[in-house]
All heavy atoms as TSV, in Angstrom:
chain	resi	resn	atom	element	x	y	z
A	1	MET	N	N	-90.071	-114.384	-142.345
A	1	MET	CA	C	-89.182	-113.944	-143.421
A	1	MET	C	C	-89.708	-114.484	-144.782
A	1	MET	O	O	-90.045	-115.616	-144.907
A	1	MET	CB	C	-87.791	-114.497	-143.184
A	1	MET	CG	C	-86.779	-114.206	-144.222
A	1	MET	SD	S	-85.228	-115.065	-143.830
A	1	MET	CE	C	-84.102	-113.981	-144.554
A	2	HIS	N	N	-89.767	-113.596	-145.760
A	2	HIS	CA	C	-90.262	-113.978	-147.045
A	2	HIS	C	C	-89.176	-113.699	-148.093
A	2	HIS	O	O	-88.692	-112.578	-148.173
A	2	HIS	CB	C	-91.538	-113.169	-147.397
A	2	HIS	CG	C	-92.136	-113.525	-148.722
A	2	HIS	ND1	N	-91.586	-113.214	-149.899
A	2	HIS	CD2	C	-93.269	-114.262	-148.977
A	2	HIS	CE1	C	-92.332	-113.722	-150.866
A	2	HIS	NE2	N	-93.363	-114.361	-150.341
A	3	CYS	N	N	-88.822	-114.693	-148.833
A	3	CYS	CA	C	-87.776	-114.592	-149.866
A	3	CYS	C	C	-88.414	-114.333	-151.216
A	3	CYS	O	O	-89.463	-114.929	-151.497
A	3	CYS	CB	C	-86.938	-115.846	-149.914
A	3	CYS	SG	S	-86.057	-116.166	-148.412
A	4	ALA	N	N	-87.809	-113.473	-151.946
A	4	ALA	CA	C	-88.286	-113.217	-153.361
A	4	ALA	C	C	-88.044	-114.450	-154.192
A	4	ALA	O	O	-87.098	-115.179	-153.937
A	4	ALA	CB	C	-87.518	-112.019	-153.944
A	5	PRO	N	N	-88.939	-114.669	-155.163
A	5	PRO	CA	C	-88.776	-115.828	-156.058
A	5	PRO	C	C	-87.470	-115.692	-156.855
A	5	PRO	O	O	-87.040	-114.607	-157.198
A	5	PRO	CB	C	-89.975	-115.823	-156.957
A	5	PRO	CG	C	-90.566	-114.443	-156.854
A	5	PRO	CD	C	-90.119	-113.883	-155.516
A	6	ARG	N	N	-86.813	-116.829	-157.100
A	6	ARG	CA	C	-85.608	-116.839	-157.861
A	6	ARG	C	C	-85.956	-116.719	-159.301
A	6	ARG	O	O	-86.947	-117.224	-159.787
A	6	ARG	CB	C	-84.806	-118.101	-157.618
A	6	ARG	CG	C	-84.342	-118.248	-156.207
A	6	ARG	CD	C	-83.612	-119.514	-156.015
A	6	ARG	NE	N	-83.277	-119.688	-154.641
A	6	ARG	CZ	C	-82.570	-120.648	-154.153
A	6	ARG	NH1	N	-82.048	-121.554	-155.018
A	6	ARG	NH2	N	-82.301	-120.797	-152.893
A	7	ARG	N	N	-85.119	-116.018	-160.034
A	7	ARG	CA	C	-85.288	-115.869	-161.494
A	7	ARG	C	C	-84.074	-116.308	-162.231
A	7	ARG	O	O	-82.936	-115.952	-161.840
A	7	ARG	CB	C	-85.628	-114.399	-161.855
A	7	ARG	CG	C	-86.892	-113.935	-161.203
A	7	ARG	CD	C	-87.105	-112.489	-161.493
A	7	ARG	NE	N	-88.183	-111.958	-160.660
A	7	ARG	CZ	C	-89.306	-111.501	-161.116
A	7	ARG	NH1	N	-89.549	-111.453	-162.379
A	7	ARG	NH2	N	-90.212	-111.070	-160.309
A	8	LYS	N	N	-84.299	-117.093	-163.278
A	8	LYS	CA	C	-83.166	-117.533	-164.105
A	8	LYS	C	C	-82.770	-116.418	-165.066
A	8	LYS	O	O	-83.696	-115.753	-165.605
A	8	LYS	CB	C	-83.521	-118.768	-164.866
A	8	LYS	CG	C	-83.597	-120.015	-164.036
A	8	LYS	CD	C	-83.820	-121.217	-164.946
A	8	LYS	CE	C	-83.858	-122.480	-164.194
A	8	LYS	NZ	N	-84.060	-123.633	-165.027
A	9	LYS	N	N	-81.489	-116.247	-165.266
A	9	LYS	CA	C	-81.002	-115.307	-166.241
A	9	LYS	C	C	-80.208	-116.096	-167.286
A	9	LYS	O	O	-79.064	-116.456	-167.006
A	9	LYS	CB	C	-80.132	-114.247	-165.590
A	9	LYS	CG	C	-79.632	-113.233	-166.547
A	9	LYS	CD	C	-78.754	-112.176	-165.830
A	9	LYS	CE	C	-78.254	-111.181	-166.879
A	9	LYS	NZ	N	-77.346	-110.191	-166.177
A	10	PRO	N	N	-80.822	-116.432	-168.414
A	10	PRO	CA	C	-80.096	-117.267	-169.410
A	10	PRO	C	C	-78.887	-116.483	-169.927
A	10	PRO	O	O	-78.976	-115.314	-170.247
A	10	PRO	CB	C	-81.143	-117.465	-170.520
A	10	PRO	CG	C	-82.377	-116.816	-170.086
A	10	PRO	CD	C	-82.140	-116.082	-168.834
A	11	LEU	N	N	-77.779	-117.147	-169.959
A	11	LEU	CA	C	-76.546	-116.586	-170.477
A	11	LEU	C	C	-76.055	-117.446	-171.666
A	11	LEU	O	O	-76.382	-118.649	-171.725
A	11	LEU	CB	C	-75.484	-116.567	-169.402
A	11	LEU	CG	C	-75.814	-115.722	-168.174
A	11	LEU	CD1	C	-74.735	-115.934	-167.105
A	11	LEU	CD2	C	-75.904	-114.289	-168.511
A	12	PRO	N	N	-75.218	-116.856	-172.498
A	12	PRO	CA	C	-74.622	-117.681	-173.581
A	12	PRO	C	C	-73.734	-118.782	-172.928
A	12	PRO	O	O	-73.247	-118.616	-171.799
A	12	PRO	CB	C	-73.814	-116.729	-174.400
A	12	PRO	CG	C	-74.097	-115.359	-173.856
A	12	PRO	CD	C	-74.839	-115.497	-172.561
A	13	LEU	N	N	-73.506	-119.838	-173.711
A	13	LEU	CA	C	-72.577	-120.879	-173.216
A	13	LEU	C	C	-71.225	-120.279	-172.968
A	13	LEU	O	O	-70.733	-119.434	-173.683
A	13	LEU	CB	C	-72.478	-121.988	-174.242
A	13	LEU	CG	C	-73.670	-122.899	-174.476
A	13	LEU	CD1	C	-73.368	-123.913	-175.588
A	13	LEU	CD2	C	-74.025	-123.609	-173.228
A	14	GLN	N	N	-70.651	-120.700	-171.853
A	14	GLN	CA	C	-69.295	-120.224	-171.463
A	14	GLN	C	C	-68.281	-121.223	-171.980
A	14	GLN	O	O	-68.567	-122.387	-172.291
A	14	GLN	CB	C	-69.235	-120.131	-169.937
A	14	GLN	CG	C	-70.327	-119.244	-169.339
A	14	GLN	CD	C	-70.162	-117.801	-169.708
A	14	GLN	OE1	O	-69.102	-117.228	-169.552
A	14	GLN	NE2	N	-71.207	-117.212	-170.293
A	15	ALA	N	N	-67.043	-120.823	-172.038
A	15	ALA	CA	C	-65.924	-121.698	-172.438
A	15	ALA	C	C	-65.952	-122.922	-171.546
A	15	ALA	O	O	-66.009	-122.832	-170.349
A	15	ALA	CB	C	-64.604	-120.991	-172.336
A	16	GLY	N	N	-65.966	-124.099	-172.129
A	16	GLY	CA	C	-65.965	-125.341	-171.398
A	16	GLY	C	C	-67.304	-125.936	-171.133
A	16	GLY	O	O	-67.489	-127.051	-170.714
A	17	ASP	N	N	-68.403	-125.138	-171.415
A	17	ASP	CA	C	-69.751	-125.650	-171.222
A	17	ASP	C	C	-69.995	-126.735	-172.286
A	17	ASP	O	O	-69.581	-126.666	-173.391
A	17	ASP	CB	C	-70.800	-124.524	-171.372
A	17	ASP	CG	C	-70.892	-123.623	-170.189
A	17	ASP	OD1	O	-70.257	-123.977	-169.164
A	17	ASP	OD2	O	-71.639	-122.649	-170.275
A	18	VAL	N	N	-70.781	-127.776	-171.866
A	18	VAL	CA	C	-71.147	-128.835	-172.776
A	18	VAL	C	C	-72.615	-128.702	-173.066
A	18	VAL	O	O	-73.426	-128.834	-172.136
A	18	VAL	CB	C	-70.809	-130.234	-172.123
A	18	VAL	CG1	C	-71.227	-131.364	-173.055
A	18	VAL	CG2	C	-69.362	-130.336	-171.755
A	19	PRO	N	N	-72.983	-128.437	-174.352
A	19	PRO	CA	C	-74.425	-128.229	-174.628
A	19	PRO	C	C	-75.289	-129.470	-174.519
A	19	PRO	O	O	-76.425	-129.392	-174.096
A	19	PRO	CB	C	-74.405	-127.690	-176.067
A	19	PRO	CG	C	-73.122	-128.151	-176.634
A	19	PRO	CD	C	-72.137	-128.252	-175.471
A	20	ASP	N	N	-74.775	-130.603	-174.854
A	20	ASP	CA	C	-75.514	-131.868	-174.776
A	20	ASP	C	C	-74.591	-133.006	-174.372
A	20	ASP	O	O	-73.410	-132.984	-174.743
A	20	ASP	CB	C	-76.109	-132.209	-176.140
A	20	ASP	CG	C	-77.128	-131.193	-176.608
A	20	ASP	OD1	O	-78.101	-130.936	-175.887
A	20	ASP	OD2	O	-76.950	-130.667	-177.733
A	21	THR	N	N	-75.126	-133.947	-173.657
A	21	THR	CA	C	-74.342	-135.158	-173.306
A	21	THR	C	C	-75.212	-136.386	-173.512
A	21	THR	O	O	-76.439	-136.303	-173.345
A	21	THR	CB	C	-73.806	-135.105	-171.854
A	21	THR	OG1	O	-74.959	-135.069	-170.966
A	21	THR	CG2	C	-72.949	-133.885	-171.603
A	22	TYR	N	N	-74.606	-137.492	-173.770
A	22	TYR	CA	C	-75.311	-138.721	-173.978
A	22	TYR	C	C	-74.442	-139.852	-173.397
A	22	TYR	O	O	-73.241	-139.842	-173.480
A	22	TYR	CB	C	-75.543	-139.002	-175.480
A	22	TYR	CG	C	-76.374	-137.942	-176.149
A	22	TYR	CD1	C	-75.765	-136.877	-176.757
A	22	TYR	CD2	C	-77.763	-137.982	-176.093
A	22	TYR	CE1	C	-76.519	-135.862	-177.388
A	22	TYR	CE2	C	-78.498	-137.003	-176.713
A	22	TYR	CZ	C	-77.841	-135.951	-177.325
A	22	TYR	OH	O	-78.629	-134.967	-177.916
A	23	ALA	N	N	-75.125	-140.793	-172.746
A	23	ALA	CA	C	-74.406	-141.909	-172.200
A	23	ALA	C	C	-74.419	-143.130	-173.166
A	23	ALA	O	O	-75.520	-143.459	-173.705
A	23	ALA	CB	C	-75.029	-142.324	-170.864
A	24	ASP	N	N	-73.338	-143.730	-173.381
A	24	ASP	CA	C	-73.248	-144.954	-174.175
A	24	ASP	C	C	-73.076	-146.109	-173.204
A	24	ASP	O	O	-72.027	-146.216	-172.549
A	24	ASP	CB	C	-72.085	-144.870	-175.179
A	24	ASP	CG	C	-71.968	-146.104	-176.049
A	24	ASP	OD1	O	-72.776	-147.063	-175.866
A	24	ASP	OD2	O	-71.064	-146.175	-176.902
A	25	VAL	N	N	-74.108	-146.927	-173.055
A	25	VAL	CA	C	-74.056	-148.001	-172.075
A	25	VAL	C	C	-73.762	-149.325	-172.740
A	25	VAL	O	O	-73.947	-150.417	-172.186
A	25	VAL	CB	C	-75.352	-148.095	-171.230
A	25	VAL	CG1	C	-75.532	-146.825	-170.383
A	25	VAL	CG2	C	-76.551	-148.353	-172.144
A	26	ALA	N	N	-73.234	-149.302	-173.957
A	26	ALA	CA	C	-72.966	-150.539	-174.712
A	26	ALA	C	C	-72.038	-151.508	-173.958
A	26	ALA	O	O	-72.256	-152.699	-173.915
A	26	ALA	CB	C	-72.388	-150.210	-176.113
A	27	CYS	N	N	-71.014	-150.981	-173.332
A	27	CYS	CA	C	-70.065	-151.799	-172.588
A	27	CYS	C	C	-70.759	-152.424	-171.362
A	27	CYS	O	O	-70.488	-153.592	-171.046
A	27	CYS	CB	C	-68.857	-151.058	-172.153
A	27	CYS	SG	S	-67.756	-150.635	-173.508
A	28	LEU	N	N	-71.608	-151.686	-170.693
A	28	LEU	CA	C	-72.338	-152.241	-169.579
A	28	LEU	C	C	-73.254	-153.402	-170.028
A	28	LEU	O	O	-73.401	-154.409	-169.320
A	28	LEU	CB	C	-73.177	-151.168	-168.870
A	28	LEU	CG	C	-72.411	-150.125	-168.092
A	28	LEU	CD1	C	-73.376	-148.988	-167.620
A	28	LEU	CD2	C	-71.750	-150.792	-166.860
A	29	VAL	N	N	-73.925	-153.182	-171.117
A	29	VAL	CA	C	-74.807	-154.220	-171.658
A	29	VAL	C	C	-73.961	-155.502	-172.011
A	29	VAL	O	O	-74.340	-156.601	-171.599
A	29	VAL	CB	C	-75.556	-153.722	-172.904
A	29	VAL	CG1	C	-76.345	-154.837	-173.560
A	29	VAL	CG2	C	-76.519	-152.569	-172.539
A	30	GLU	N	N	-72.860	-155.262	-172.676
A	30	GLU	CA	C	-72.059	-156.380	-173.141
A	30	GLU	C	C	-71.429	-157.138	-171.967
A	30	GLU	O	O	-71.457	-158.378	-171.881
A	30	GLU	CB	C	-70.976	-155.937	-174.110
A	30	GLU	CG	C	-70.111	-157.008	-174.628
A	30	GLU	CD	C	-69.013	-156.476	-175.564
A	30	GLU	OE1	O	-69.310	-155.491	-176.321
A	30	GLU	OE2	O	-67.910	-156.990	-175.510
A	31	GLN	N	N	-70.794	-156.421	-171.067
A	31	GLN	CA	C	-70.007	-157.028	-169.994
A	31	GLN	C	C	-70.820	-157.499	-168.772
A	31	GLN	O	O	-70.483	-158.479	-168.163
A	31	GLN	CB	C	-68.883	-156.106	-169.521
A	31	GLN	CG	C	-67.856	-155.840	-170.606
A	31	GLN	CD	C	-66.839	-154.807	-170.143
A	31	GLN	OE1	O	-66.638	-154.571	-168.977
A	31	GLN	NE2	N	-66.122	-154.268	-171.110
A	32	PHE	N	N	-71.864	-156.730	-168.455
A	32	PHE	CA	C	-72.628	-157.001	-167.224
A	32	PHE	C	C	-74.093	-157.352	-167.493
A	32	PHE	O	O	-74.889	-157.449	-166.559
A	32	PHE	CB	C	-72.516	-155.828	-166.253
A	32	PHE	CG	C	-71.112	-155.514	-165.882
A	32	PHE	CD1	C	-70.436	-154.498	-166.459
A	32	PHE	CD2	C	-70.462	-156.328	-164.973
A	32	PHE	CE1	C	-69.127	-154.192	-166.108
A	32	PHE	CE2	C	-69.158	-156.051	-164.581
A	32	PHE	CZ	C	-68.477	-154.984	-165.169
A	33	HIS	N	N	-74.500	-157.394	-168.771
A	33	HIS	CA	C	-75.878	-157.643	-169.169
A	33	HIS	C	C	-76.830	-156.631	-168.550
A	33	HIS	O	O	-77.953	-156.938	-168.230
A	33	HIS	CB	C	-76.284	-159.102	-168.778
A	33	HIS	CG	C	-75.307	-160.081	-169.287
A	33	HIS	ND1	N	-75.222	-160.415	-170.635
A	33	HIS	CD2	C	-74.360	-160.838	-168.695
A	33	HIS	CE1	C	-74.255	-161.332	-170.792
A	33	HIS	NE2	N	-73.735	-161.612	-169.622
A	34	TYR	N	N	-76.317	-155.391	-168.392
A	34	TYR	CA	C	-77.131	-154.303	-167.871
A	34	TYR	C	C	-78.142	-153.845	-168.932
A	34	TYR	O	O	-77.749	-153.700	-170.094
A	34	TYR	CB	C	-76.238	-153.126	-167.460
A	34	TYR	CG	C	-76.999	-151.895	-167.148
A	34	TYR	CD1	C	-77.650	-151.727	-165.915
A	34	TYR	CD2	C	-76.979	-150.817	-168.043
A	34	TYR	CE1	C	-78.321	-150.554	-165.616
A	34	TYR	CE2	C	-77.690	-149.690	-167.726
A	34	TYR	CZ	C	-78.313	-149.498	-166.538
A	34	TYR	OH	O	-79.005	-148.372	-166.232
A	35	GLN	N	N	-79.347	-153.678	-168.571
A	35	GLN	CA	C	-80.324	-153.179	-169.498
A	35	GLN	C	C	-81.220	-152.136	-168.803
A	35	GLN	O	O	-81.997	-152.481	-167.934
A	35	GLN	CB	C	-81.178	-154.347	-170.039
A	35	GLN	CG	C	-82.148	-153.914	-171.153
A	35	GLN	CD	C	-81.401	-153.448	-172.399
A	35	GLN	OE1	O	-80.424	-154.009	-172.815
A	35	GLN	NE2	N	-81.849	-152.322	-172.944
A	36	PRO	N	N	-81.057	-150.877	-169.180
A	36	PRO	CA	C	-81.911	-149.819	-168.543
A	36	PRO	C	C	-83.401	-150.168	-168.713
A	36	PRO	O	O	-83.820	-150.604	-169.780
A	36	PRO	CB	C	-81.548	-148.534	-169.272
A	36	PRO	CG	C	-80.222	-148.836	-169.934
A	36	PRO	CD	C	-80.216	-150.296	-170.167
A	37	ALA	N	N	-84.183	-150.012	-167.632
A	37	ALA	CA	C	-85.609	-150.348	-167.657
A	37	ALA	C	C	-86.478	-149.105	-167.592
A	37	ALA	O	O	-87.699	-149.257	-167.743
A	37	ALA	CB	C	-85.922	-151.298	-166.539
A	38	THR	N	N	-85.928	-147.957	-167.352
A	38	THR	CA	C	-86.696	-146.738	-167.202
A	38	THR	C	C	-86.443	-145.834	-168.411
A	38	THR	O	O	-85.345	-145.534	-168.745
A	38	THR	CB	C	-86.311	-145.973	-165.936
A	38	THR	OG1	O	-86.424	-146.863	-164.832
A	38	THR	CG2	C	-87.164	-144.732	-165.732
A	39	ILE	N	N	-87.564	-145.424	-169.081
A	39	ILE	CA	C	-87.440	-144.509	-170.223
A	39	ILE	C	C	-87.108	-143.136	-169.702
A	39	ILE	O	O	-87.355	-142.762	-168.553
A	39	ILE	CB	C	-88.743	-144.521	-171.079
A	39	ILE	CG1	C	-89.905	-143.985	-170.308
A	39	ILE	CG2	C	-89.001	-145.810	-171.695
A	39	ILE	CD1	C	-91.133	-143.706	-171.163
A	40	VAL	N	N	-86.411	-142.342	-170.574
A	40	VAL	CA	C	-85.915	-141.054	-170.147
A	40	VAL	C	C	-86.985	-140.155	-169.530
A	40	VAL	O	O	-86.813	-139.585	-168.489
A	40	VAL	CB	C	-85.223	-140.357	-171.345
A	40	VAL	CG1	C	-84.872	-138.903	-171.008
A	40	VAL	CG2	C	-83.995	-141.086	-171.770
A	41	GLU	N	N	-88.168	-140.096	-170.209
A	41	GLU	CA	C	-89.225	-139.197	-169.728
A	41	GLU	C	C	-89.679	-139.546	-168.350
A	41	GLU	O	O	-89.875	-138.669	-167.504
A	41	GLU	CB	C	-90.417	-139.258	-170.742
A	41	GLU	CG	C	-90.135	-138.642	-172.116
A	41	GLU	CD	C	-89.419	-139.575	-173.060
A	41	GLU	OE1	O	-89.209	-140.778	-172.696
A	41	GLU	OE2	O	-89.026	-139.121	-174.160
A	42	GLU	N	N	-89.838	-140.844	-168.086
A	42	GLU	CA	C	-90.253	-141.275	-166.740
A	42	GLU	C	C	-89.143	-140.985	-165.718
A	42	GLU	O	O	-89.409	-140.546	-164.618
A	42	GLU	CB	C	-90.542	-142.781	-166.738
A	42	GLU	CG	C	-90.983	-143.283	-165.369
A	42	GLU	CD	C	-91.164	-144.799	-165.303
A	42	GLU	OE1	O	-91.281	-145.431	-166.393
A	42	GLU	OE2	O	-91.206	-145.312	-164.200
A	43	GLY	N	N	-87.888	-141.239	-166.131
A	43	GLY	CA	C	-86.769	-141.010	-165.223
A	43	GLY	C	C	-86.650	-139.502	-164.821
A	43	GLY	O	O	-86.424	-139.201	-163.659
A	44	ILE	N	N	-86.876	-138.597	-165.754
A	44	ILE	CA	C	-86.865	-137.203	-165.511
A	44	ILE	C	C	-87.972	-136.843	-164.543
A	44	ILE	O	O	-87.714	-136.064	-163.556
A	44	ILE	CB	C	-86.939	-136.352	-166.792
A	44	ILE	CG1	C	-85.682	-136.520	-167.588
A	44	ILE	CG2	C	-87.193	-134.897	-166.509
A	44	ILE	CD1	C	-85.698	-135.963	-169.006
A	45	GLN	N	N	-89.191	-137.308	-164.777
A	45	GLN	CA	C	-90.295	-137.023	-163.866
A	45	GLN	C	C	-90.023	-137.512	-162.473
A	45	GLN	O	O	-90.249	-136.821	-161.487
A	45	GLN	CB	C	-91.608	-137.644	-164.418
A	45	GLN	CG	C	-92.120	-136.968	-165.641
A	45	GLN	CD	C	-93.345	-137.651	-166.199
A	45	GLN	OE1	O	-93.703	-138.786	-165.812
A	45	GLN	NE2	N	-94.010	-137.006	-167.190
A	46	ARG	N	N	-89.483	-138.744	-162.375
A	46	ARG	CA	C	-89.200	-139.296	-161.044
A	46	ARG	C	C	-88.108	-138.518	-160.345
A	46	ARG	O	O	-88.166	-138.274	-159.138
A	46	ARG	CB	C	-88.828	-140.784	-161.197
A	46	ARG	CG	C	-90.016	-141.642	-161.528
A	46	ARG	CD	C	-89.700	-143.064	-161.907
A	46	ARG	NE	N	-88.985	-143.701	-160.840
A	46	ARG	CZ	C	-88.450	-144.960	-160.943
A	46	ARG	NH1	N	-88.618	-145.640	-162.080
A	46	ARG	NH2	N	-87.792	-145.459	-159.970
A	47	PHE	N	N	-87.077	-138.097	-161.100
A	47	PHE	CA	C	-85.992	-137.333	-160.491
A	47	PHE	C	C	-86.498	-135.972	-159.999
A	47	PHE	O	O	-86.132	-135.572	-158.891
A	47	PHE	CB	C	-84.865	-137.140	-161.519
A	47	PHE	CG	C	-83.826	-136.169	-161.011
A	47	PHE	CD1	C	-82.863	-136.614	-160.065
A	47	PHE	CD2	C	-83.783	-134.839	-161.360
A	47	PHE	CE1	C	-81.924	-135.703	-159.568
A	47	PHE	CE2	C	-82.845	-133.953	-160.894
A	47	PHE	CZ	C	-81.908	-134.414	-159.978
A	48	VAL	N	N	-87.303	-135.277	-160.787
A	48	VAL	CA	C	-87.840	-133.994	-160.391
A	48	VAL	C	C	-88.688	-134.138	-159.130
A	48	VAL	O	O	-88.540	-133.337	-158.199
A	48	VAL	CB	C	-88.627	-133.345	-161.546
A	48	VAL	CG1	C	-89.400	-132.124	-161.058
A	48	VAL	CG2	C	-87.716	-132.986	-162.690
A	49	ALA	N	N	-89.492	-135.138	-159.065
A	49	ALA	CA	C	-90.317	-135.364	-157.870
A	49	ALA	C	C	-89.444	-135.694	-156.679
A	49	ALA	O	O	-89.628	-135.095	-155.548
A	49	ALA	CB	C	-91.285	-136.526	-158.129
A	50	TRP	N	N	-88.455	-136.532	-156.829
A	50	TRP	CA	C	-87.510	-136.841	-155.741
A	50	TRP	C	C	-86.769	-135.620	-155.265
A	50	TRP	O	O	-86.731	-135.301	-154.110
A	50	TRP	CB	C	-86.485	-137.937	-156.127
A	50	TRP	CG	C	-85.371	-138.060	-155.153
A	50	TRP	CD1	C	-85.401	-138.790	-154.012
A	50	TRP	CD2	C	-84.134	-137.372	-155.223
A	50	TRP	NE1	N	-84.193	-138.632	-153.313
A	50	TRP	CE2	C	-83.405	-137.784	-154.045
A	50	TRP	CE3	C	-83.492	-136.498	-156.066
A	50	TRP	CZ2	C	-82.134	-137.326	-153.785
A	50	TRP	CZ3	C	-82.235	-136.093	-155.823
A	50	TRP	CH2	C	-81.544	-136.489	-154.691
A	51	HIS	N	N	-86.207	-134.858	-156.255
A	51	HIS	CA	C	-85.476	-133.654	-155.913
A	51	HIS	C	C	-86.298	-132.623	-155.196
A	51	HIS	O	O	-85.839	-132.044	-154.212
A	51	HIS	CB	C	-84.838	-133.075	-157.174
A	51	HIS	CG	C	-83.825	-132.027	-156.962
A	51	HIS	ND1	N	-84.145	-130.719	-156.753
A	51	HIS	CD2	C	-82.464	-132.118	-156.864
A	51	HIS	CE1	C	-83.013	-130.032	-156.531
A	51	HIS	NE2	N	-82.001	-130.864	-156.619
A	52	GLY	N	N	-87.496	-132.440	-155.614
A	52	GLY	CA	C	-88.410	-131.515	-154.991
A	52	GLY	C	C	-88.752	-131.925	-153.529
A	52	GLY	O	O	-88.775	-131.106	-152.636
A	53	ASN	N	N	-88.942	-133.214	-153.323
A	53	ASN	CA	C	-89.233	-133.723	-151.964
A	53	ASN	C	C	-87.959	-133.654	-151.117
A	53	ASN	O	O	-88.022	-133.252	-149.955
A	53	ASN	CB	C	-89.741	-135.144	-152.014
A	53	ASN	CG	C	-91.116	-135.207	-152.565
A	53	ASN	OD1	O	-91.916	-134.309	-152.415
A	53	ASN	ND2	N	-91.421	-136.319	-153.204
A	54	GLU	N	N	-86.839	-134.015	-151.681
A	54	GLU	CA	C	-85.583	-134.061	-150.935
A	54	GLU	C	C	-85.165	-132.636	-150.488
A	54	GLU	O	O	-84.653	-132.472	-149.385
A	54	GLU	CB	C	-84.517	-134.675	-151.796
A	54	GLU	CG	C	-83.233	-134.997	-151.079
A	54	GLU	CD	C	-83.313	-136.162	-150.143
A	54	GLU	OE1	O	-84.249	-136.996	-150.246
A	54	GLU	OE2	O	-82.435	-136.294	-149.310
A	55	PHE	N	N	-85.344	-131.667	-151.347
A	55	PHE	CA	C	-84.880	-130.312	-151.065
A	55	PHE	C	C	-85.992	-129.346	-150.831
A	55	PHE	O	O	-85.818	-128.154	-150.772
A	55	PHE	CB	C	-83.970	-129.852	-152.172
A	55	PHE	CG	C	-82.687	-130.704	-152.295
A	55	PHE	CD1	C	-82.612	-131.735	-153.246
A	55	PHE	CD2	C	-81.649	-130.540	-151.427
A	55	PHE	CE1	C	-81.490	-132.520	-153.336
A	55	PHE	CE2	C	-80.525	-131.362	-151.472
A	55	PHE	CZ	C	-80.402	-132.340	-152.469
A	56	LYS	N	N	-87.235	-129.848	-150.721
A	56	LYS	CA	C	-88.399	-129.051	-150.432
A	56	LYS	C	C	-88.601	-127.847	-151.401
A	56	LYS	O	O	-88.885	-126.738	-150.994
A	56	LYS	CB	C	-88.366	-128.494	-148.998
A	56	LYS	CG	C	-88.167	-129.599	-147.962
A	56	LYS	CD	C	-89.275	-130.571	-147.921
A	56	LYS	CE	C	-89.115	-131.526	-146.784
A	56	LYS	NZ	N	-89.213	-132.887	-147.112
A	57	LEU	N	N	-88.417	-128.137	-152.702
A	57	LEU	CA	C	-88.508	-127.080	-153.702
A	57	LEU	C	C	-89.883	-127.069	-154.366
A	57	LEU	O	O	-90.293	-126.070	-154.940
A	57	LEU	CB	C	-87.482	-127.299	-154.813
A	57	LEU	CG	C	-86.019	-127.186	-154.326
A	57	LEU	CD1	C	-85.089	-127.528	-155.438
A	57	LEU	CD2	C	-85.741	-125.825	-153.751
A	58	ILE	N	N	-90.597	-128.251	-154.300
A	58	ILE	CA	C	-91.921	-128.297	-155.015
A	58	ILE	C	C	-92.997	-128.393	-153.929
A	58	ILE	O	O	-92.878	-129.045	-152.943
A	58	ILE	CB	C	-91.990	-129.530	-155.902
A	58	ILE	CG1	C	-90.939	-129.390	-156.980
A	58	ILE	CG2	C	-93.365	-129.708	-156.485
A	58	ILE	CD1	C	-90.838	-130.572	-157.901
């Protein structure tokens, strides 16, 4: 069985869609001395690699 490749169809934002989100970890830093150690770019690369392996997409 051969499946056709999936294609994305970009659509305008729908009611309730959030275009951007950001995490404020100031309370974690203050209360628990939490300090993120992974930069965003590296975290994204690691997540994509994990997700591809986990779900056999890559």
